[in-house]
N, C-alpha and C positions, 0 to 999 in steps of 0.2 A: 425495428429499433435494433441499434448494434450490439452486440455483445462488447465484453472488456477488451478481447484479443483485437477485434476491429478498431475500436476506439484507439488504442494503443497503436496499431498500424495508421491509422490516421493523422494521429498526432504527429509520428515521425516522419509522414509522409510533410506535412505542413514544416515541420522543424527543418526536412532538409532544401523545401522548395522555396520557404520564405522567412527562415531564421539563420538560415548559415550554416547547418549541421552538414560537416563535411564526409563523417565515418561513423557508420553505423555497425558494430562489430562484435564479435564473440561466436561462442562453437555454435555451428549449424543456423548462423542467423542470416547469412545470405544464399542464394539457389543452390540448390533446388527446394531446400524445406522450408526457408523462411522463418526458424525458429522452430521450436520443439511444442510451442503453441501457436504457431503460425502469425504470431504479433509482427513480424519483420518481412513477410510476403511482398515481393513487389517493387520494393524499393531500392530506388539508383546508387544509393551509396552502401548498400548494405554487403557486409563482406564476411567470409568465416576465417576462424583462426585455429589454431590448434587447440588441443583439449590440455589448456594451459593458464589457469586463472591467473596465476602471478604475472603472465606475461599479458594478459588481458587488462587488467590495473595499470601494470607499468605503461604498456602502451597508451590507453587512456590518458594518463599523468603526463606523457611526454608530449601527447597530441594537444593539450590543454595548457602546456607552458609554453608551447610555440604560437599560442593564440586562437586555433581553433578549437569550435565547439566541435564534440562529439558526445556519442550515447553507445557504451558498452554494456553488454550484456554478460552476467554470471549465468548459465544455464539454469542452475537451480542453488539457491542460497545455500545449501547445505555443504556445496564446496568451496562457499567464500572465505571460510575461516582459515584457511591459509594464506591469506592476503591481508590480513588484520594489520601487520605492520607497515604496508602499504598504504592502506586506508587512513592510518594515522598519521602518516607522512603527508597525505593529500590533505586532509584536513588542516595540519598545521601549518601549510606553505604560505596561506596569506598572512597568518600572524607572524611567524618567523621572519619574514621578509620585509615586515613592517608596512603592509599592505601596497608592497611594488609587484608582488605577482598573484595574478588571479588564475582559477584552475576551472574554466568553464567547463566540466565535465557531469556527465550522468551516469550513473551506473543504476541499472534495473535487474533486477533479479525475483524471480517467483518463491514464495515462500508460504509456509504453513501447510497443516494437513487438509483433508479433505478430500482426496485423490486417489487413496490407498498406495501411497508411496512408499509405505513401511519405514525402515530406519534411516535410508540413505535419501530420501526425497519427501520428507515430512517435517523439517525444521522449519523453526520460526528463529527471527533475527532482530525483532523489534528492540530487546531489551540491548541486546550488545549494541546496536546501531546507535541507541539514545547517548550510549559513554563514549562515542566517536564524536570529540569536540571538533569544530569547525566545518560539521557536515550536518546538512539540513536532511531531514528524514521524513518522506510521504507514503502513505498506504490508503489508494483509493478504495471505495466499497461498492462503486458503480460505474459504468461506462463514462457517463458526462465527465464526472471527476477525475475519471483516469485520464480523459483528452486534457482537461483543464490543468492537472498537475503536472502532465507530465509537458505541456508546453511552458508552464511558468518554470520547471527545473533546466528545461532548455536553456530558456531566458537568464536564469540565475548565472552571476559572474562566477562562481564557486561551486565546491561538490554538492550533488545531492544525489541522494539514496532513495532509488524509487523501488518500493517493494509491491509487487502485484501478487494479489492473492491466488494462488493455484487452485482454488476451489472455485473461482468466479470468474475465471477467463472464459466460460462459454456461457456467463448468466448475462442475458440481455437487460438493457436498461429500460427506464421509463421515460425518459426524457430525449429528445432528438439532439443529435449536436450538432451545432450551426453547420449548414450546408449538407447534411446527410442526407440523402433521398427516404423519403416518408416510408416509401415500400422495402421491407426487407429483404425480398427477392431480388429487388432491383440493385441494393447494396452488395448483396453476396454474388449477384452476376458481375459487377463491377470491380469487387476487389479482393474476392477470395479465388485462390489458385485452383485449378482443375485438378482431381485426381488423376494421376497416371501422368504423361508426358506435357513438361510445361516449356518444352524448348522455346516455343514461341509464343507464349504468353505474356501479356502484360496488362495490367491493371489499368480501368478508365477510372482515374480518381474524380471524385464528386468536386463540386466548387467549393472546398470547405473555408470555413472561418476560422480566425484566431479567436479563441476563449480561454481564458485564464482563471484558474483558482489560486487565490492568494495562499502561498507558502504559509502555514502559522493561523489561519482562520478555520476554527471548526464550523459545524452545521448541525442547528437542530432539527433531527428529521422526525418527531414525535413530541408534541406540545405537553406537557404534565405537569403536575402540584405536587403530587406525593412522594415521588422519590426520582433522585437523577441517576441514569445509568449511561456510563463513558464509554464506548468502544471504538473500535474500527476495522476496517479489511472485512472478510467474511462474518464475522461474529457481530458486526453492527448489522447486518439482516438479521440475525436470529433476535437479537435485541427489540427490532423494530416489531417482528413477527410474536413476541412475548408479549411487547406493550399493546398491540393491538387486541391480543386475546384478553388480556387484563383488564382492558378498558370494558370490554363486556361485563366484568365482573364489578365494576365500578371503580378499580383502581386506576388514578392516572397515572401514567408514567413519563416521564420526559426522556428523551434519548438524544445523547450527544453523538453525532460523529465527529470524532477529531480531526480524521482526514492527515494532519501532520503530526508526528510522533515529536518531533525537533524543527524550528521551535512548536510549542503548542499553545493552543489559545485558552490560557490560564483564566481572563476575563469573563469568558462565556462559560467555563465549568464554574468558577466562583458565583457569577450572577445565578445560575440555575440552581447551586447548592443553597444559596440564601433564601431562594423560594421553596424550595421542596424540602430541605434541613435533612436529607438523607441522600446517599451516594454509594453507587455500586460501579466498580470500574472492572470490564471484563475484554479479556485477549486470551490468546492461545499459546502465548510463550509459557516457559515454565514457570513454578510459583515462585522458586526463590531467587531473590532479588530480581523481580518482575520489573518492568516500567512502571505498571500500576501501583506498586510500593511507593513509589516517588511521588506518585499523585497525593496517595493517601496520606504521604509523611506532610505535602505542601497542605494539605485540608486540615490535618491535624494542628499545624502550626499556623496557620491563618484563618481559621473556620472554626475554631474548637467551639465557640459559645454559639455557634449558628446549629451544630450538629444534635439531631433528636436521637439519633441511634451511631454506636461506632462504624467508620466507614471500612468497606471491605473490597478486596479485590476477588475475581473468580479467574483464575487463570489455569493453564496446563499443569498436570502432573510433573513433579521433579524427578523425571525419567531420563535416561542416556538416549533413548528413541521412542519411538511410536510403533508398534507393532502391526504387521500386515493385515490381520484378520479384523473385518469392521467392528467388531467386539472390542478389540484391543484399542484400534483407533479412536472409537467412540467414549471409551471408558479415560482416555488419555489427554483429551481436550475437553473443553466446556461444551454441553449441548444446550438446547432450548430447554430441556426440564431441570438443569442445573441453573439457569438463569432464572427461571421461574420461582425455582426454590428459594434462592439466595434473596431475590427481590422479598417473597412473603416472608421472609424469616428476619428481614430487617425492619419490615413495616409492623412486624409484631414486638418489636423492643419498645419499649417504655421509654418515654424521654425524661 
């Protein structure tokens, strides 16, 4: 099975070979590195830019305004903050031109903690991103969704922000991508660049098929009846593990992988809460003005009389950054023990 970095690479290959992607660019995106997480190795339309985030976003907007599809990368989301005004303009463009101009651009960037990246390589961005009107925002939790969401992002006629969890880039999937070789060694030999001299290396791409995950559609990853847990990205995997653990104790947890932060699958969340009557939202962005708080607000407004306990958000601590030491990192963002504790506390509340 492919890992997420390989899945993204294969999706970009499909993008440039079948979907009209003319440019894939960013810092170290082209040869010889092929991206800091190797997600752009071997792509014919990948090229390197200077270390200039505003230049990268500005270039992507110009290419898209000219009508070409492109994928731009900000090497780490920690450095996207100085482009906020440009992101806002990109999101506004279709609206302020009364629909006369589309911007078929995808901006992808690694997000979150989990790699011991310390203060400058551990930021989340989902709460900020959810406030960028005009953008669609997605975050996969597994390689197959990473593949399908990226193809959907490329096909979309307007801006899509593709947030890839740093901690999941080397995590293997449980389902084959359509056209992916069944043998892991075969895939690696075909598309992973060798260590050392790569001057004469070229990937041997498998015959990949197009596969799309609809933006705005979530997925139930664990069926349950006692409580709903909503997450995305790397914390979705933690929630699945906690649900599996609690199942052995007779507690039935329904886990929803939101997949799209905006637009989000409210109908899926609503139907689940109407069944379980309890909900916990889990992500690693900071707890103040967290995206989960918006979802809680909507739960209270629309589902108040279905709730047996107050809805909760489990999020990262409201800190300027995350420390390098693993104890500091683990204390800063939710861990499995935190998810387990919150679920049990919610279940202990009397309706």
